[in-house]
C-alpha positions in Angstrom: -2.5 -16.6 -11.2 -2.5 -16.2 -15.0 0.6 -17.2 -16.9 2.8 -14.1 -17.5 4.6 -15.4 -20.5 4.3 -13.6 -23.8 1.5 -14.6 -26.1 2.3 -17.8 -28.1 5.3 -18.7 -25.9 5.6 -21.7 -23.7 5.8 -21.1 -20.0 9.4 -21.0 -18.7 10.7 -24.0 -16.8 12.4 -21.9 -14.2 10.6 -20.9 -11.0 11.1 -17.2 -11.5 9.6 -15.2 -14.2 11.9 -12.6 -15.9 11.2 -8.9 -15.8 10.2 -9.0 -19.5 7.7 -11.8 -18.8 6.3 -9.8 -15.9 5.9 -6.6 -17.9 4.3 -8.3 -20.8 1.9 -10.3 -18.7 1.0 -7.3 -16.6 0.1 -5.1 -19.6 -1.7 -7.9 -21.6 -3.4 -9.8 -18.9 -3.4 -8.7 -15.2 -4.0 -5.0 -15.8 -6.7 -5.7 -18.4 -8.5 -8.2 -16.1 -8.5 -5.6 -13.3 -9.8 -2.8 -15.5 -12.6 -5.1 -16.7 -13.5 -6.5 -13.2 -17.0 -6.0 -11.9 -17.7 -3.2 -9.4 -19.0 -5.8 -6.9 -15.8 -7.8 -7.1 -13.6 -4.8 -6.8 -15.6 -3.4 -3.9 -15.5 -6.6 -1.8 -11.8 -7.2 -2.5 -11.0 -3.6 -2.0 -12.6 -3.6 1.5 -10.6 -6.7 2.3 -7.4 -5.1 1.2 -8.1 -2.1 3.4 -8.7 -4.4 6.3 -5.5 -6.5 5.5 -3.2 -3.3 5.3 -4.9 -2.1 8.6 -4.0 -5.4 10.3 -0.3 -4.8 9.3 -0.5 -1.2 10.5 -2.1 -2.3 13.8 0.6 -4.9 14.5 3.3 -2.4 13.5 2.0 0.1 16.1 2.0 -2.5 18.9 5.5 -3.9 18.1 7.0 -0.5 17.5 5.5 1.5 20.4 8.4 0.8 22.8 11.0 -1.0 20.6 13.4 2.0 20.3 13.8 2.1 24.1 15.3 -1.4 24.0 16.8 -1.7 20.5 17.6 1.8 19.3 15.9 3.7 16.6 17.3 1.8 13.6 16.5 -1.7 14.8 13.1 -0.5 16.1 12.2 0.8 12.6 13.4 -2.4 11.0 11.2 -4.6 13.2 8.2 -2.3 12.8 8.6 -2.5 9.0 9.1 -6.2 9.1 5.8 -6.9 10.8 3.9 -4.4 8.7 4.8 -6.5 5.7 2.1 -9.0 6.7 -0.5 -6.6 5.3 0.7 -6.8 1.7 1.3 -10.5 2.0 -2.3 -11.0 2.9 -3.4 -8.8 -0.1 -1.2 -10.6 -2.6 -1.4 -14.2 -1.4 -5.0 -14.3 0.0 -6.2 -12.1 -2.8 -7.5 -8.5 -2.6 -7.5 -5.3 -4.5 -5.2 -2.5 -3.2 -5.3 0.9 -4.7 -1.5 1.4 -4.6 -0.7 -1.8 -6.2 -3.4 -1.2 -8.8 -1.5 1.8 -9.9 0.3 -0.6 -12.2 -2.9 -0.9 -14.2 -1.5 2.0 -16.2 0.4 -0.5 -18.1 -2.7 -1.9 -19.8 -3.7 1.6 -20.7 -0.3 2.3 -22.3 -0.6 -0.9 -24.2 -4.0 0.4 -25.5 -5.8 -2.6 -24.0 -7.9 -0.5 -21.6 -9.1 3.2 -21.5 -7.7 5.7 -19.2 -11.0 6.8 -17.9 -12.2 3.2 -17.2 -8.9 2.6 -15.3 -9.4 5.8 -13.3 -13.0 4.8 -12.4 -11.8 1.4 -11.2 -9.0 3.1 -9.2 -11.6 5.2 -7.5 -13.8 2.3 -6.7 -10.9 0.4 -5.1 -9.6 3.6 -3.3 -13.1 4.1 -1.7 -13.4 0.4 -0.8 -9.8 0.5 0.7 -10.9 3.5 2.8 -14.0 1.6 4.1 -12.0 -1.4 5.1 -9.2 0.5 6.8 -11.5 2.8 8.8 -13.6 -0.1 9.7 -10.8 -2.0 11.2 -9.5 1.2 13.0 -13.0 1.5 14.6 -13.1 -2.1 15.5 -9.6 -2.0 17.1 -10.6 1.3 18.9 -13.6 -0.6 20.4 -11.5 -3.5 21.6 -9.7 -1.2 24.1 -6.5 -3.1 23.3 -4.8 0.2 22.8 -4.9 0.5 26.5 -2.1 -2.0 26.8 1.1 -0.8 28.6 -1.0 1.7 30.6 -2.3 3.2 27.3 1.2 3.4 25.9 0.1 1.7 22.7 -2.7 4.2 22.3 -0.3 7.1 22.9 2.0 5.8 20.2 -1.0 5.5 17.8 -1.9 9.1 18.5 1.6 10.3 18.0 1.8 8.5 14.6 -1.5 10.1 13.4 -0.5 13.5 14.7 2.8 13.4 12.9 1.2 12.4 9.7 -1.4 15.3 9.6 1.4 17.8 10.4 3.5 17.0 7.4 3.9 19.7 4.7 2.4 19.1 1.3 5.9 18.5 -0.2 6.9 16.1 2.6 3.8 14.1 2.2 4.0 14.1 -1.6 7.6 12.9 -1.8 7.2 10.4 0.9 4.2 9.0 -1.0 6.2 8.8 -4.3 9.1 6.8 -2.6 6.6 4.6 -0.7 4.6 3.3 -3.6 7.8 3.0 -5.7 8.8 0.2 -3.2 5.2 -1.1 -2.8 4.8 -1.6 -6.6 8.3 -3.2 -6.8 7.1 -5.6 -4.0 4.0 -6.5 -6.1 6.2 -6.7 -9.2 8.6 -9.1 -7.6 5.8 -11.2 -6.0 4.5 -11.9 -9.6 7.9 -13.0 -10.5 7.7 -16.0 -8.1 5.6 -19.1 -8.6 5.9 -20.2 -5.0 4.2 -18.8 -1.9 7.5 -18.7 0.0 9.1 -16.7 -2.9 6.2 -14.2 -2.9 6.6 -13.7 0.9 10.3 -12.9 0.5 9.7 -10.6 -2.5 7.1 -8.7 -0.4 9.0 -8.6 2.8 12.1 -6.6 1.9 10.6 -3.6 0.0 7.7 -3.2 2.5 10.0 -3.4 5.4 12.2 -0.8 3.7 9.4 1.8 3.0 8.1 1.5 6.6 11.6 1.7 8.2 12.5 4.7 6.1 9.3 6.5 7.1 7.5 6.9 3.8 3.8 7.5 3.4 1.2 4.9 2.2 -2.3 6.3 1.5 -4.2 3.1 2.5 -2.1 2.5 5.7 -2.9 6.1 6.6 -6.6 5.3 6.2 -6.1 3.3 9.4 -3.4 5.3 11.2 -5.1 8.6 11.1 -8.7 7.6 11.8 -7.6 5.6 14.8 -5.8 8.7 16.0 -8.9 10.7 15.6 -10.9 8.1 17.6 -8.4 8.1 20.4 -8.2 11.9 20.4 -12.0 11.9 21.2 -11.4 9.9 24.4 -9.7 12.9 26.1 -7.3 10.5 27.9 -4.2 11.8 26.2 -2.8 15.1 27.3 0.8 15.8 26.7 2.9 18.8 25.8 4.6 16.6 23.2 1.3 16.2 21.3 0.1 18.6 18.7 -3.5 17.5 18.2 -4.8 20.7 16.7 -4.6 19.4 13.2 -5.8 15.9 14.0 -9.2 16.1 12.3 -11.0 14.5 9.3 -10.5 17.7 7.3 -6.8 17.7 8.0 -6.6 14.1 7.3 -8.0 14.5 3.8 -6.3 17.8 2.9 -2.9 17.6 4.7 -2.2 13.9 4.2 -4.4 11.8 2.1 -4.5 14.1 -0.9 -0.7 14.7 -1.3 0.2 11.1 -0.3 -2.3 9.7 -2.9 -0.9 11.8 -5.6 2.6 10.7 -4.6 1.6 7.1 -4.5 0.2 7.4 -8.1 3.4 8.9 -9.3 5.6 6.4 -7.6 3.7 3.4 -8.7 2.1 4.2 -12.0 5.0 6.3 -13.4 8.3 5.1 -11.8 7.3 1.4 -12.0 4.5 0.9 -14.5 5.5 3.5 -17.1 9.2 2.8 -17.0 9.0 -1.0 -17.1 6.4 -0.8 -19.9 8.6 1.5 -21.9 11.6 -0.8 -21.5 10.0 -4.2 -21.9 6.7 -3.8 -23.7 6.7 -0.7 -25.9 9.8 -1.6 -27.8 8.7 -5.2 -28.5 5.2 -3.9 -29.6 6.8 -1.5 -32.0 9.2 -4.1 -33.4 6.3 -6.4 -34.1 4.6 -3.9 -36.4 
C-alpha cells in the first residue's frame, strides 16, 4: 500500500496512521491512482469484489437463517453481521475494487487532482463489474443446491431476505443506503490507518458487523441477495402466506432497491465521509499553503 504521509514528510514511526495522514494520502495518492487505473484492471478487480462481498452475504444467510430461534434477535443479527464482514476483509486485504468504498474517490476530485467526469466513469465501470461478480456467485450458489440445507430452510431465508429488500419504500432504501455506506467507508478509512493485517481485520470487522446487524442496505451485497431470491423464486418450491413475491423481479430489483440504495450509498460514503474529512484535514491545509 502506498505511504499515506503528507508529501515531503517522513513516515510516522507508529503503527497507526493519523486521520490527517489518511485524508491527505487518500486525496493525493489513493484516489488519484484509482481514477487513473485502466479499465481492464478495474473490471477484473471489480468482478472479484462483487464475488467477495457475495461470499460474505452467502455465509451470513447460512449462519443467520435460524440463529434467532436459539439466540434471540439481537445476538442473531450480531453474528450475522460478524460473518458478513469477511467480504470486505477479502476486498481490502486480498485486493479488489468495490464501488461503495470507491465513493471516497471524491476526495481526489475535491483536491483537483482528478476530474469529476472521469471519476464518475470509473465508478460506473466498477459498479457494473461488481454487479457481474455478485450475480455470478449468486448463480453458482443457486446451482450448488446448498440452499436446500435444513430442508430448504436456508433457501427460504434467502428468499425472505430478497423479498423484504424489494418491498422497501424509496425513502427506506435511500436512508438505509446512506447509513450503510457511512459505516462501510469508515471501515475502509480505518483499515488504511493500520499497517498490519490484524489491525485491518479489526478495523473492518466492527463497522461492517454494525451495518448488517442494524439492517442497513448495501448496493453490492444486494446484487447477490436479490438475484439469488429471483433464482429461487423460479423453482416454485417456496409457497407461504408469509412471502410476498409479487415484487421479486429484475425490474423491482433495479427500481425499488438498487437505485435508491446506490444513491444512498454515494451520499453516505462520498459526502459524509469523503467530503467531510477532506474539508477538515485537506482543504484547510491546502488553503494555508497558498
